[in-house]
N, C-alpha and C positions, 0 to 999 in steps of 0.2 A: 505494501499498499505507502502510497505516495504523500506527502505532509507537504503542507504549505504554511511558514510564518508570515504574515503581512506586518510589518512595521509602518507608522505614523506618530507624527508629534501633535502638541497644542499646545500653544504659549510661546513661538516662537519671539512673536512682534510685540507683545506690550511690555507697561510700565512700570509695573508691579506682579508681585505672583512670580512662581515658578514653572519653568519648563516641563512637560508634559510629555511621555516620549510612552506609545503602549508597541508591544509585539504579541499578536492573534494568531493560534495554534491552531490550526485545524487535520483532518486528512481535504487529502484534495476532493475525495467523493462527498464531504459535503461542499459544495460550492453551489448548487441548488437551491439544495436548503438556506444556505446560508441569503442566496437573493431574496429568496420568498419572506425571510424575515426584517432584510431592510427596506422592504414595500415594494420587491419586484424590479427596480431600480439603482445600478450602482452612481452612487451619489456622492460630493464631499457632503464630511458629515455637518456640516458651518448652511448644510442646504435644509438640512431637518431642524424645523422647531423643535425645543430644550425638547416639551413630553414626550413626542415622538422619539428623538435617539433615548429619554430614557425608558423609554417602555422596550423599547430595541437592544438596551443594553439591562434588561431584566432579563428579558428570553438570552440573551447569551449566559446570565447567570444561570439559568435553568441545567443549558446544554453543559457549564461548565461544571456543575456538582456532577451532573451525571458522568463527571468522565471525555468527555466527547469533544470542546474543547479544550484547549486554555490560553488563559491569556493573564499581562504581567505587566503592570505600570509606574514607571520610575519618577518620581518628581526632583528636579532638578533646581534647587533653591537657587534665589535673585541672589547670595552673595558667594556663593562659587560661581553666578554667570560671571559678579561682576570682576572676579579674579582671577578667572585666565579664559572668557569668553563665551559668546552663544556657540563652534562651532565646536568649541573642545567640553561643552556639555552635551553637547549631543550626542556627540560621540559613545561618553558618557553613561547617556538616558539609555541608548543603544544596547551598549554590552550589555548592561546591570540587566536591563526588561530580556532579550533572549540567554541569557546565564542563566538564570530564575525560571522561565518558562519552559525551560527543556529540562531543568533540572526538577519540576514538581509535576510536568507533566505525563501519569502512571504509565504511561505504553514503551519510556526511553528509561532505560535502564546504563547505557553505553552510549553517556554524552561526545566523547572523543572518536567512536564511533558517528554517532549520527551526524555531527557537525560537516565529517566529510564526506557523507554519502549522496550517496544519489535520490535516495528517494526522500530527498529533506529539500523544498527551493524558499528560502529566503526572500523575501521581493518588500522591493524600499520602495517612498514616495516621494517623488525630489527628488534630489540628489543626494540624498543619507545615502548612507556605506552599513556594513556591517563591518567586522571583525574579516581579516585577513584566512581566519579560521573556518570562516561558514563557504568554503569551494566555489555551492551552488549557488548561489546570486547574484539580483538582477533592478537594479533601480531601472524605475517606473515613472519618468514626468507625467506630472500631473494624475499619480497610482490613485488614490484614492475614488479616480475618477472613472474607472477601467479597468478594477482589479478590486474581488469584494473581499478578498482575505485584507487589501490594504485599508477597504471602504471600514473593515469592520474594525481595525484596527484606530482607523482616524475616528468612529464613533467611541470609542473606548476611554480613548485617550483628551478627548472633547467632556466625553461627560465627567469622566472622574476630576480633569482641572478643574472644570464649572464648579462642582459638588467643593474642590478647597478652597476655592474661593468666595465659597456661599459661606464654608466656617469662618474664614478669615473677615469678611465682612461684619460677623458680630465682633471680634477684637477689634477692628481700625473702622467704628461704624460712622464716620465720619466723611470716607470715599467713597459710597454706597460700592461698593466693591460686586456686588451679588448681581448689580446691573450692567455692567461694565465691564470686568470681568480683570480688568484691568489695563485694558486697550488703552488708548490715546485719544478717547473719545471726547468731545468738549466739555461737557457732563463732569469726568476725569481732570479736566484740564482746569475747570474753574476751583473743583477741591482744591488740585495742587496750589494754587495760587495760593486761596485761602491761607490751606495749613501743612504745607509744605509736605516733604517728603519722609515718609513712614519707615520703619524699621523692612518692609516687604518687601519698599520698589529697589530696582536696579535701579544707582546710582548711574551705572555706564551709561546707562540707554535715557537719563536724566538730564547730561552735565550738560547741555545745550541750554536746560529750562534756566529764566530766572526765579527761582525760588528755594527757601532754602531746606535744609536738612535738619529733621526735629529726630 
């Protein structure tokens, strides 16, 4: 049986909060079922409503609990992003998500064999790349609109990051993070000018803004 891991990220561009990477692992013969779950059409997670994304995510949880799929998410903090940059942070997230995913999946016991195995293909969105040990990997431009496994990873990453930002909104209520999720919207800039940067803002992304750091 052939397996596919789709990899995608959420939160690359925001001014606040983490970068989130998701790896979504499933047998290739589950492709049609996954397409049906996401509504019959492969598309970027941002094209779904929040409620639809969460409904899909809950169906993924059922499949995961039954052992039919696996997915894992890594959150890379704003502090790490500021320290090493967004590109290296992305690579750390990919590495962590892939490694944990393969470790947890019940069918896989020999990871060294698996990552070199022709029966596993790693598919990544945009310009993302897996470590070299993943011999059978493919990067697909706009992969979240072309490949269902990447699309599923995109949904998982988006749901999990949004949920985290809603939790952070309770800790930093003055920024309305639950609305804009840390992106540079007009509303977010309004609160930045009023309150300055919080501890979860990416200073390297905000260095050209004329606001204070709190």
